[in-house]
Biopython code that builds the backbone (N, CA, C, O; Angstrom):
import numpy as np
from Bio.PDB.StructureBuilder import StructureBuilder

atoms = [
    (1, "MET", "N", (20.353, -39.171, 2.836)),
    (1, "MET", "CA", (21.598, -38.543, 3.531)),
    (1, "MET", "C", (22.623, -39.177, 3.888)),
    (1, "MET", "O", (22.303, -39.671, 4.969)),
    (2, "PRO", "N", (23.915, -39.546, 3.598)),
    (2, "PRO", "CA", (24.955, -40.469, 4.268)),
    (2, "PRO", "C", (24.997, -39.962, 5.685)),
    (2, "PRO", "O", (24.751, -38.801, 6.011)),
    (3, "ALA", "N", (25.403, -41.155, 6.673)),
    (3, "ALA", "CA", (25.521, -40.898, 7.969)),
    (3, "ALA", "C", (26.978, -39.923, 7.993)),
    (3, "ALA", "O", (27.922, -40.018, 7.209)),
    (4, "GLY", "N", (26.862, -39.161, 8.916)),
    (4, "GLY", "CA", (28.155, -38.203, 8.676)),
    (4, "GLY", "C", (27.870, -37.022, 7.870)),
    (4, "GLY", "O", (28.504, -35.989, 8.089)),
    (5, "ALA", "N", (27.062, -37.066, 7.044)),
    (5, "ALA", "CA", (27.239, -35.757, 6.430)),
    (5, "ALA", "C", (26.444, -34.685, 6.797)),
    (5, "ALA", "O", (25.345, -34.956, 7.281)),
    (6, "PRO", "N", (26.809, -33.367, 6.651)),
    (6, "PRO", "CA", (25.989, -32.209, 7.226)),
    (6, "PRO", "C", (24.773, -31.826, 6.474)),
    (6, "PRO", "O", (24.596, -31.585, 5.280)),
    (7, "ARG", "N", (23.938, -31.838, 7.561)),
    (7, "ARG", "CA", (22.472, -31.480, 7.233)),
    (7, "ARG", "C", (22.526, -30.014, 6.581)),
    (7, "ARG", "O", (22.998, -29.104, 7.262)),
    (8, "ILE", "N", (22.051, -29.750, 5.262)),
    (8, "ILE", "CA", (21.830, -28.619, 5.080)),
    (8, "ILE", "C", (20.315, -28.000, 4.857)),
    (8, "ILE", "O", (19.589, -28.264, 3.898)),
    (9, "ARG", "N", (20.043, -27.244, 5.798)),
    (9, "ARG", "CA", (18.613, -26.697, 5.941)),
    (9, "ARG", "C", (18.080, -25.591, 5.127)),
    (9, "ARG", "O", (18.733, -24.549, 5.171)),
    (10, "THR", "N", (16.976, -25.613, 4.359)),
    (10, "THR", "CA", (16.568, -24.856, 3.316)),
    (10, "THR", "C", (15.608, -23.694, 4.198)),
    (10, "THR", "O", (14.908, -24.065, 5.140)),
    (11, "ARG", "N", (15.662, -22.523, 3.845)),
    (11, "ARG", "CA", (14.695, -21.394, 4.051)),
    (11, "ARG", "C", (13.977, -20.801, 3.113)),
    (11, "ARG", "O", (14.197, -21.322, 2.020)),
    (12, "THR", "N", (13.323, -20.058, 3.075)),
    (12, "THR", "CA", (12.310, -19.293, 2.280)),
    (12, "THR", "C", (12.771, -17.844, 2.055)),
    (12, "THR", "O", (12.949, -17.292, 3.141)),
    (13, "CYS", "N", (13.021, -17.055, 1.016)),
    (13, "CYS", "CA", (13.255, -15.875, 0.617)),
    (13, "CYS", "C", (11.924, -15.127, 1.148)),
    (13, "CYS", "O", (10.776, -15.446, 0.840)),
    (14, "ILE", "N", (12.226, -14.281, 1.834)),
    (14, "ILE", "CA", (10.561, -13.399, 1.952)),
    (14, "ILE", "C", (10.245, -12.553, 0.907)),
    (14, "ILE", "O", (9.117, -12.061, 0.912)),
    (15, "ALA", "N", (11.103, -12.250, -0.097)),
    (15, "ALA", "CA", (10.923, -11.747, -1.396)),
    (15, "ALA", "C", (10.584, -12.372, -2.607)),
    (15, "ALA", "O", (9.791, -11.861, -3.398)),
    (16, "THR", "N", (11.110, -13.393, -2.787)),
    (16, "THR", "CA", (11.001, -14.518, -4.221)),
    (16, "THR", "C", (9.994, -15.568, -3.538)),
    (16, "THR", "O", (9.145, -16.068, -4.277)),
    (17, "ARG", "N", (10.014, -15.833, -2.578)),
    (17, "ARG", "CA", (9.376, -17.299, -1.934)),
    (17, "ARG", "C", (10.207, -18.614, -2.097)),
    (17, "ARG", "O", (10.043, -19.715, -1.571)),
    (18, "ALA", "N", (11.316, -18.092, -3.140)),
    (18, "ALA", "CA", (12.346, -19.501, -3.288)),
    (18, "ALA", "C", (12.915, -20.213, -2.126)),
    (18, "ALA", "O", (13.500, -19.609, -1.227)),
    (19, "ARG", "N", (12.769, -21.332, -2.136)),
    (19, "ARG", "CA", (13.422, -22.300, -1.114)),
    (19, "ARG", "C", (15.000, -22.582, -1.482)),
    (19, "ARG", "O", (15.404, -23.271, -2.418)),
    (20, "LEU", "N", (15.639, -22.010, -0.696)),
    (20, "LEU", "CA", (17.063, -22.204, -0.795)),
    (20, "LEU", "C", (18.059, -22.696, 0.439)),
    (20, "LEU", "O", (17.853, -22.306, 1.588)),
    (21, "PRO", "N", (18.997, -23.456, 0.155)),
    (21, "PRO", "CA", (19.863, -23.739, 1.330)),
    (21, "PRO", "C", (20.379, -22.312, 1.966)),
    (21, "PRO", "O", (20.832, -21.405, 1.267)),
    (22, "GLU", "N", (20.248, -22.250, 3.353)),
    (22, "GLU", "CA", (20.188, -21.323, 4.125)),
    (22, "GLU", "C", (21.813, -20.433, 4.003)),
    (22, "GLU", "O", (21.919, -19.287, 4.440)),
    (23, "THR", "N", (22.705, -20.994, 3.508)),
    (23, "THR", "CA", (23.902, -20.660, 3.110)),
    (23, "THR", "C", (23.824, -19.531, 1.830)),
    (23, "THR", "O", (24.542, -18.536, 1.723)),
    (24, "GLU", "N", (22.742, -19.970, 0.883)),
    (24, "GLU", "CA", (22.611, -18.828, -0.274)),
    (24, "GLU", "C", (21.942, -17.639, 0.122)),
    (24, "GLU", "O", (21.993, -16.622, -0.570)),
    (25, "LEU", "N", (21.299, -17.707, 1.224)),
    (25, "LEU", "CA", (20.415, -16.514, 1.617)),
    (25, "LEU", "C", (20.965, -15.543, 2.747)),
    (25, "LEU", "O", (21.721, -16.091, 3.549)),
    (26, "LEU", "N", (20.754, -14.413, 2.913)),
    (26, "LEU", "CA", (21.082, -13.467, 3.934)),
    (26, "LEU", "C", (19.966, -13.252, 4.984)),
    (26, "LEU", "O", (18.870, -12.773, 4.694)),
    (27, "ARG", "N", (20.337, -13.650, 6.252)),
    (27, "ARG", "CA", (19.647, -13.640, 7.559)),
    (27, "ARG", "C", (19.720, -12.267, 7.877)),
    (27, "ARG", "O", (20.778, -11.643, 7.803)),
    (28, "VAL", "N", (18.263, -11.584, 8.354)),
    (28, "VAL", "CA", (18.086, -10.178, 8.604)),
    (28, "VAL", "C", (17.363, -10.409, 10.004)),
    (28, "VAL", "O", (16.666, -11.400, 10.226)),
    (29, "VAL", "N", (17.560, -9.564, 10.768)),
    (29, "VAL", "CA", (17.131, -9.376, 12.104)),
    (29, "VAL", "C", (16.694, -7.960, 12.548)),
    (29, "VAL", "O", (17.387, -6.989, 12.246)),
    (30, "ALA", "N", (15.479, -7.823, 13.306)),
    (30, "ALA", "CA", (15.123, -6.173, 13.869)),
    (30, "ALA", "C", (15.832, -6.089, 14.860)),
    (30, "ALA", "O", (16.056, -7.046, 15.600)),
    (31, "ARG", "N", (16.431, -4.581, 15.075)),
    (31, "ARG", "CA", (16.930, -4.222, 16.146)),
    (31, "ARG", "C", (16.232, -2.684, 16.441)),
    (31, "ARG", "O", (16.038, -1.823, 15.583)),
    (32, "GLY", "N", (15.984, -2.609, 17.568)),
    (32, "GLY", "CA", (15.344, -1.260, 18.151)),
    (32, "GLY", "C", (14.094, -1.405, 18.582)),
    (32, "GLY", "O", (13.603, -2.519, 18.759)),
    (33, "GLU", "N", (13.457, -0.302, 18.792)),
    (33, "GLU", "CA", (11.852, 0.063, 19.157)),
    (33, "GLU", "C", (11.437, 1.219, 18.453)),
    (33, "GLU", "O", (12.128, 2.212, 18.225)),
    (34, "GLY", "N", (10.213, 1.013, 18.110)),
    (34, "GLY", "CA", (9.424, 2.416, 17.826)),
    (34, "GLY", "C", (9.660, 2.779, 16.512)),
    (34, "GLY", "O", (9.618, 2.034, 15.533)),
    (35, "ALA", "N", (9.981, 4.303, 16.548)),
    (35, "ALA", "CA", (10.795, 4.868, 15.360)),
    (35, "ALA", "C", (12.059, 4.571, 15.156)),
    (35, "ALA", "O", (12.610, 4.988, 14.137)),
    (36, "ALA", "N", (12.815, 3.720, 16.179)),
    (36, "ALA", "CA", (14.168, 3.467, 15.673)),
    (36, "ALA", "C", (14.397, 2.158, 15.344)),
    (36, "ALA", "O", (15.534, 1.693, 15.416)),
    (37, "LEU", "N", (13.332, 1.421, 14.944)),
    (37, "LEU", "CA", (13.343, -0.265, 14.437)),
    (37, "LEU", "C", (14.144, -0.134, 13.115)),
    (37, "LEU", "O", (13.914, 0.697, 12.236)),
    (38, "ARG", "N", (14.864, -0.831, 13.107)),
    (38, "ARG", "CA", (15.845, -1.249, 11.864)),
    (38, "ARG", "C", (15.927, -2.750, 11.482)),
    (38, "ARG", "O", (16.033, -3.640, 12.326)),
    (39, "VAL", "N", (15.879, -2.921, 10.399)),
    (39, "VAL", "CA", (16.127, -4.456, 9.859)),
    (39, "VAL", "C", (17.748, -4.049, 9.418)),
    (39, "VAL", "O", (18.162, -3.211, 8.617)),
    (40, "ILE", "N", (18.600, -5.197, 10.464)),
    (40, "ILE", "CA", (20.054, -5.085, 9.989)),
    (40, "ILE", "C", (20.385, -6.334, 9.190)),
    (40, "ILE", "O", (19.511, -7.199, 9.150)),
    (41, "PRO", "N", (21.410, -6.525, 8.615)),
    (41, "PRO", "CA", (21.826, -7.877, 8.045)),
    (41, "PRO", "C", (22.679, -8.465, 8.993)),
    (41, "PRO", "O", (23.511, -7.844, 9.655)),
    (42, "ASP", "N", (22.408, -9.954, 9.063)),
    (42, "ASP", "CA", (23.282, -10.666, 10.079)),
    (42, "ASP", "C", (24.007, -12.030, 9.179)),
    (42, "ASP", "O", (23.595, -13.178, 9.344)),
    (43, "PRO", "N", (24.892, -11.761, 8.430)),
    (43, "PRO", "CA", (25.549, -12.567, 7.617)),
    (43, "PRO", "C", (26.170, -13.751, 8.064)),
    (43, "PRO", "O", (26.188, -14.737, 7.328)),
    (44, "ARG", "N", (26.753, -13.771, 9.346)),
    (44, "ARG", "CA", (27.083, -14.918, 10.049)),
    (44, "ARG", "C", (25.917, -15.634, 10.919)),
    (44, "ARG", "O", (26.055, -16.621, 11.642)),
    (45, "ARG", "N", (24.853, -14.969, 10.698)),
    (45, "ARG", "CA", (23.774, -15.756, 11.404)),
    (45, "ARG", "C", (23.835, -16.018, 12.723)),
    (45, "ARG", "O", (23.435, -17.099, 13.154)),
    (46, "ARG", "N", (24.345, -15.057, 13.533)),
    (46, "ARG", "CA", (24.458, -15.344, 14.993)),
    (46, "ARG", "C", (23.867, -14.279, 15.813)),
    (46, "ARG", "O", (24.205, -14.157, 16.990)),
    (47, "LEU", "N", (23.041, -13.533, 15.290)),
    (47, "LEU", "CA", (22.499, -12.365, 16.203)),
    (47, "LEU", "C", (21.332, -13.081, 16.787)),
    (47, "LEU", "O", (20.811, -13.932, 16.066)),
    (48, "PRO", "N", (20.790, -12.861, 18.078)),
    (48, "PRO", "CA", (19.804, -13.151, 18.557)),
    (48, "PRO", "C", (18.534, -12.845, 18.244)),
    (48, "PRO", "O", (18.545, -11.769, 17.646)),
    (49, "GLY", "N", (17.292, -13.328, 18.373)),
    (49, "GLY", "CA", (16.059, -12.993, 17.988)),
    (49, "GLY", "C", (15.718, -13.694, 16.456)),
    (49, "GLY", "O", (16.361, -14.310, 15.605)),
    (50, "ARG", "N", (14.309, -13.218, 16.635)),
    (50, "ARG", "CA", (13.482, -13.802, 15.096)),
    (50, "ARG", "C", (14.402, -13.167, 13.714)),
    (50, "ARG", "O", (14.683, -11.979, 13.556)),
    (51, "GLY", "N", (14.740, -14.206, 12.867)),
    (51, "GLY", "CA", (15.266, -13.903, 11.732)),
    (51, "GLY", "C", (14.383, -14.249, 10.742)),
    (51, "GLY", "O", (13.502, -15.103, 10.841)),
    (52, "ALA", "N", (14.759, -13.237, 9.315)),
    (52, "ALA", "CA", (14.090, -13.909, 8.219)),
    (52, "ALA", "C", (15.237, -13.797, 7.057)),
    (52, "ALA", "O", (16.315, -13.232, 7.247)),
    (53, "TRP", "N", (14.914, -14.314, 6.030)),
    (53, "TRP", "CA", (15.571, -15.051, 4.900)),
    (53, "TRP", "C", (15.568, -14.002, 3.609)),
    (53, "TRP", "O", (14.490, -13.524, 3.256)),
    (54, "LEU", "N", (16.738, -13.670, 2.945)),
    (54, "LEU", "CA", (16.426, -12.825, 1.938)),
    (54, "LEU", "C", (17.610, -13.202, 0.712)),
    (54, "LEU", "O", (18.802, -13.335, 0.989)),
    (55, "THR", "N", (17.088, -13.338, -0.594)),
    (55, "THR", "CA", (18.238, -13.453, -1.548)),
    (55, "THR", "C", (18.996, -12.404, -1.563)),
    (55, "THR", "O", (18.461, -11.297, -1.522)),
    (56, "PRO", "N", (20.411, -12.527, -1.623)),
    (56, "PRO", "CA", (20.883, -11.322, -1.218)),
    (56, "PRO", "C", (21.277, -10.557, -2.667)),
    (56, "PRO", "O", (22.438, -10.377, -3.033)),
    (57, "THR", "N", (19.946, -10.094, -3.501)),
    (57, "THR", "CA", (20.348, -9.279, -4.433)),
    (57, "THR", "C", (19.508, -8.027, -4.318)),
    (57, "THR", "O", (18.421, -8.165, -3.756)),
    (58, "LEU", "N", (19.863, -6.741, -4.793)),
    (58, "LEU", "CA", (19.392, -5.644, -4.675)),
    (58, "LEU", "C", (17.736, -5.723, -5.147)),
    (58, "LEU", "O", (16.884, -4.968, -4.679)),
    (59, "ASP", "N", (17.487, -6.663, -6.049)),
    (59, "ASP", "CA", (16.339, -6.933, -6.662)),
    (59, "ASP", "C", (15.380, -7.448, -5.447)),
    (59, "ASP", "O", (14.401, -6.840, -5.015)),
    (60, "ALA", "N", (15.707, -8.275, -5.147)),
    (60, "ALA", "CA", (15.101, -9.102, -3.897)),
    (60, "ALA", "C", (14.704, -7.988, -2.744)),
    (60, "ALA", "O", (13.567, -7.828, -2.299)),
    (61, "TRP", "N", (15.776, -7.320, -2.392)),
    (61, "TRP", "CA", (15.557, -6.477, -1.576)),
    (61, "TRP", "C", (14.516, -5.324, -1.319)),
    (61, "TRP", "O", (13.982, -4.942, -0.278)),
    (62, "ALA", "N", (14.379, -4.766, -3.038)),
    (62, "ALA", "CA", (13.473, -3.992, -3.296)),
    (62, "ALA", "C", (12.129, -4.488, -3.394)),
    (62, "ALA", "O", (11.157, -3.768, -3.166)),
    (63, "ALA", "N", (12.014, -6.050, -3.823)),
    (63, "ALA", "CA", (10.784, -6.687, -3.651)),
    (63, "ALA", "C", (10.206, -6.694, -2.243)),
    (63, "ALA", "O", (9.017, -6.509, -1.984)),
    (64, "ALA", "N", (11.107, -6.910, -1.422)),
    (64, "ALA", "CA", (10.727, -7.268, -0.090)),
    (64, "ALA", "C", (10.272, -5.753, 0.491)),
    (64, "ALA", "O", (9.204, -5.688, 1.099)),
    (65, "ASP", "N", (10.867, -4.857, 0.354)),
    (65, "ASP", "CA", (10.516, -3.400, 0.818)),
    (65, "ASP", "C", (9.486, -3.116, 0.120)),
    (65, "ASP", "O", (8.509, -2.734, 0.763)),
    (66, "LYS", "N", (9.408, -3.169, -0.794)),
    (66, "LYS", "CA", (7.910, -2.803, -1.589)),
    (66, "LYS", "C", (6.702, -3.492, -1.124)),
    (66, "LYS", "O", (5.751, -2.751, -0.877)),
    (67, "ARG", "N", (6.549, -4.649, -0.966)),
    (67, "ARG", "CA", (5.617, -5.611, -0.048)),
    (67, "ARG", "C", (5.458, -5.244, 1.284)),
    (67, "ARG", "O", (4.359, -5.364, 1.825)),
    (68, "ARG", "N", (6.582, -4.740, 1.969)),
    (68, "ARG", "CA", (6.415, -4.626, 3.605)),
    (68, "ARG", "C", (6.677, -6.110, 4.096)),
    (68, "ARG", "O", (6.048, -6.617, 5.026)),
    (69, "ALA", "N", (7.621, -6.723, 3.411)),
    (69, "ALA", "CA", (7.586, -8.285, 3.896)),
    (69, "ALA", "C", (8.610, -8.365, 5.199)),
    (69, "ALA", "O", (8.546, -9.302, 5.995)),
    (70, "PHE", "N", (9.563, -7.276, 5.328)),
    (70, "PHE", "CA", (10.394, -7.126, 6.426)),
    (70, "PHE", "C", (9.624, -7.243, 7.582)),
    (70, "PHE", "O", (9.818, -8.135, 8.408)),
    (71, "GLY", "N", (8.754, -6.383, 7.686)),
    (71, "GLY", "CA", (7.910, -6.132, 8.883)),
    (71, "GLY", "C", (7.221, -7.594, 9.285)),
    (71, "GLY", "O", (7.470, -8.187, 10.335)),
    (72, "ARG", "N", (6.337, -8.049, 8.284)),
    (72, "ARG", "CA", (5.692, -9.140, 8.460)),
    (72, "ARG", "C", (6.621, -10.446, 8.689)),
    (72, "ARG", "O", (6.255, -11.287, 9.510)),
    (73, "ALA", "N", (7.567, -10.579, 8.118)),
    (73, "ALA", "CA", (8.383, -12.029, 8.373)),
    (73, "ALA", "C", (8.795, -11.615, 9.782)),
    (73, "ALA", "O", (8.388, -12.429, 10.611)),
    (74, "LEU", "N", (9.530, -10.521, 10.346)),
    (74, "LEU", "CA", (9.961, -10.377, 11.440)),
    (74, "LEU", "C", (9.103, -10.370, 12.501)),
    (74, "LEU", "O", (9.475, -10.753, 13.611)),
    (75, "ARG", "N", (8.007, -9.984, 12.290)),
    (75, "ARG", "CA", (6.664, -9.945, 13.348)),
    (75, "ARG", "C", (6.771, -8.518, 14.220)),
    (75, "ARG", "O", (6.501, -8.433, 15.418)),
    (76, "VAL", "N", (7.196, -7.483, 13.420)),
    (76, "VAL", "CA", (6.981, -6.214, 14.049)),
    (76, "VAL", "C", (6.092, -5.412, 13.521)),
    (76, "VAL", "O", (5.957, -5.192, 12.317)),
    (77, "SER", "N", (5.218, -4.777, 14.746)),
    (77, "SER", "CA", (3.995, -3.665, 14.235)),
    (77, "SER", "C", (4.523, -2.599, 13.529)),
    (77, "SER", "O", (3.800, -2.180, 12.625)),
    (78, "ALA", "N", (5.756, -1.957, 13.719)),
    (78, "ALA", "CA", (6.070, -0.627, 13.440)),
    (78, "ALA", "C", (6.733, -0.832, 11.755)),
    (78, "ALA", "O", (7.012, -1.942, 11.301)),
    (79, "THR", "N", (6.862, 0.134, 11.180)),
    (79, "THR", "CA", (7.309, 0.229, 10.021)),
    (79, "THR", "C", (8.853, 0.075, 10.286)),
    (79, "THR", "O", (9.359, 0.824, 11.121)),
    (80, "ALA", "N", (9.601, -0.811, 9.656)),
    (80, "ALA", "CA", (11.006, -1.171, 9.735)),
    (80, "ALA", "C", (11.803, -0.651, 8.719)),
    (80, "ALA", "O", (11.490, -0.763, 7.534)),
    (81, "ASP", "N", (12.931, -0.024, 9.149)),
    (81, "ASP", "CA", (13.739, 0.679, 8.055)),
    (81, "ASP", "C", (14.835, -0.530, 7.771)),
    (81, "ASP", "O", (15.583, -1.143, 8.532)),
    (82, "ALA", "N", (14.619, -0.599, 6.449)),
    (82, "ALA", "CA", (15.490, -1.832, 6.045)),
    (82, "ALA", "C", (16.775, -1.154, 5.290)),
    (82, "ALA", "O", (17.552, -1.823, 4.609)),
    (83, "GLY", "N", (16.888, 0.089, 5.470)),
    (83, "GLY", "CA", (18.141, 0.522, 4.695)),
    (83, "GLY", "C", (19.268, 0.148, 4.919)),
    (83, "GLY", "O", (20.080, 0.237, 3.998)),
    (84, "PRO", "N", (19.713, -0.419, 6.270)),
    (84, "PRO", "CA", (20.957, -1.134, 6.237)),
    (84, "PRO", "C", (21.042, -2.342, 5.664)),
    (84, "PRO", "O", (22.162, -2.822, 5.490)),
    (85, "VAL", "N", (20.226, -2.841, 5.385)),
    (85, "VAL", "CA", (20.162, -4.162, 4.515)),
    (85, "VAL", "C", (20.646, -3.961, 3.162)),
    (85, "VAL", "O", (21.433, -4.709, 2.582)),
    (86, "ARG", "N", (20.066, -2.785, 2.645)),
    (86, "ARG", "CA", (20.362, -2.459, 1.140)),
    (86, "ARG", "C", (21.704, -1.934, 1.185)),
    (86, "ARG", "O", (22.426, -2.295, 0.256)),
    (87, "ASP", "N", (22.327, -0.980, 2.256)),
    (87, "ASP", "CA", (23.611, -0.632, 2.043)),
    (87, "ASP", "C", (24.438, -1.971, 1.997)),
    (87, "ASP", "O", (25.256, -2.034, 1.080)),
    (88, "TYR", "N", (24.360, -2.939, 2.758)),
    (88, "TYR", "CA", (25.092, -3.938, 2.777)),
    (88, "TYR", "C", (25.160, -4.879, 1.370)),
    (88, "TYR", "O", (26.125, -5.520, 0.956)),
    (89, "LEU", "N", (23.956, -4.760, 0.838)),
    (89, "LEU", "CA", (24.059, -5.476, -0.483)),
    (89, "LEU", "C", (24.747, -4.493, -1.409)),
    (89, "LEU", "O", (25.514, -4.985, -2.237)),
    (90, "GLU", "N", (24.605, -3.309, -1.398)),
    (90, "GLU", "CA", (25.346, -2.371, -2.506)),
    (90, "GLU", "C", (26.748, -2.598, -1.897)),
    (90, "GLU", "O", (27.581, -2.734, -2.793)),
    (91, "ASP", "N", (27.185, -2.667, -0.860)),
    (91, "ASP", "CA", (28.685, -2.956, -0.285)),
    (91, "ASP", "C", (29.070, -4.424, -0.997)),
    (91, "ASP", "O", (30.252, -4.701, -1.204)),
    (92, "LEU", "N", (28.055, -5.286, -1.334)),
    (92, "LEU", "CA", (28.772, -6.505, -2.090)),
    (92, "LEU", "C", (29.129, -6.158, -3.280)),
    (92, "LEU", "O", (29.925, -6.906, -3.847)),
    (93, "GLY", "N", (28.703, -5.075, -3.915)),
    (93, "GLY", "CA", (28.648, -4.936, -5.174)),
    (93, "GLY", "C", (28.197, -5.676, -6.399)),
    (93, "GLY", "O", (27.004, -5.456, -6.610)),
    (94, "ASP", "N", (28.759, -6.500, -7.299)),
    (94, "ASP", "CA", (28.102, -7.100, -8.229)),
    (94, "ASP", "C", (27.441, -8.537, -7.996)),
    (94, "ASP", "O", (26.605, -9.113, -8.691)),
    (95, "VAL", "N", (28.076, -8.956, -6.787)),
    (95, "VAL", "CA", (27.868, -10.072, -6.211)),
    (95, "VAL", "C", (26.209, -9.678, -5.798)),
    (95, "VAL", "O", (25.502, -10.677, -5.926)),
    (96, "ALA", "N", (25.611, -8.724, -5.438)),
    (96, "ALA", "CA", (24.340, -8.530, -4.944)),
    (96, "ALA", "C", (23.678, -8.127, -6.159)),
    (96, "ALA", "O", (22.449, -8.171, -6.090)),
    (97, "ARG", "N", (24.220, -7.709, -7.361)),
    (97, "ARG", "CA", (23.003, -7.273, -8.508)),
    (97, "ARG", "C", (22.491, -8.609, -8.910)),
    (97, "ARG", "O", (21.360, -8.660, -9.393)),
    (98, "GLY", "N", (23.220, -9.744, -8.763)),
    (98, "GLY", "CA", (22.534, -10.956, -9.325)),
    (98, "GLY", "C", (23.068, -11.237, -10.771)),
    (98, "GLY", "O", (23.943, -10.452, -11.136)),
    (99, "PRO", "N", (22.779, -12.011, -11.479)),
    (99, "PRO", "CA", (23.266, -12.661, -12.873)),
    (99, "PRO", "C", (22.479, -11.763, -14.169)),
    (99, "PRO", "O", (22.904, -11.559, -15.306)),
    (100, "ARG", "N", (21.351, -11.377, -13.620)),
    (100, "ARG", "CA", (20.448, -10.948, -14.683)),
    (100, "ARG", "C", (20.864, -9.433, -15.069)),
    (100, "ARG", "O", (20.491, -8.985, -16.153)),
    (101, "SER", "N", (21.688, -8.591, -14.127)),
    (101, "SER", "CA", (22.007, -7.145, -14.085)),
    (101, "SER", "C", (23.383, -7.181, -14.653)),
    (101, "SER", "O", (23.625, -6.267, -15.441)),
    (102, "LYS", "N", (24.184, -7.899, -14.462)),
    (102, "LYS", "CA", (25.668, -8.127, -14.957)),
    (102, "LYS", "C", (25.784, -7.558, -16.479)),
    (102, "LYS", "O", (25.266, -8.139, -17.433)),
    (103, "GLY", "N", (26.413, -6.540, -16.570)),
    (103, "GLY", "CA", (26.873, -5.960, -18.011)),
    (103, "GLY", "C", (26.090, -5.236, -18.561)),
    (103, "GLY", "O", (26.224, -4.998, -19.762)),
    (104, "LYS", "N", (24.944, -4.631, -17.736)),
    (104, "LYS", "CA", (24.043, -3.623, -18.082)),
    (104, "LYS", "C", (24.722, -2.303, -17.438)),
    (104, "LYS", "O", (25.233, -2.303, -16.318)),
    (105, "THR", "N", (24.667, -1.286, -18.211)),
    (105, "THR", "CA", (24.982, 0.080, -17.907)),
    (105, "THR", "C", (24.048, 1.125, -17.515)),
    (105, "THR", "O", (24.456, 2.262, -17.282)),
]
sb = StructureBuilder()
sb.init_structure("model")
sb.init_model(0)
sb.init_chain("A")
sb.init_seg("    ")
for serial, (resi, resn, name, xyz) in enumerate(atoms, 1):
    if name == "N":
        sb.init_residue(resn, " ", resi, " ")
    sb.init_atom(name, np.array(xyz, "f"), 0.0, 1.0, " ", f" {name:<3s}", serial, name[0])
structure = sb.get_structure()
């Protein structure tokens, strides 16, 4: 890496296990306690606390939710509601669907 060049950190997606630059992944964090525990998106990567990284597609969200990867990666014992992350990805539209599902009806 040339001197003065910005260092690009890589992170591992909790759903796909792919190692990607953190700029290509969505950071998520846990907020609340007990039954009110929710996983929320942190697109600016600024919220405090332990974060986990997710490929920003609905397929990746579904895989992580099915495997209960959010709670494991964020080290929370209660079942975490990852609905806010799904809602965020749905709001992203076609970007969140990924290249495979574009053009499908």
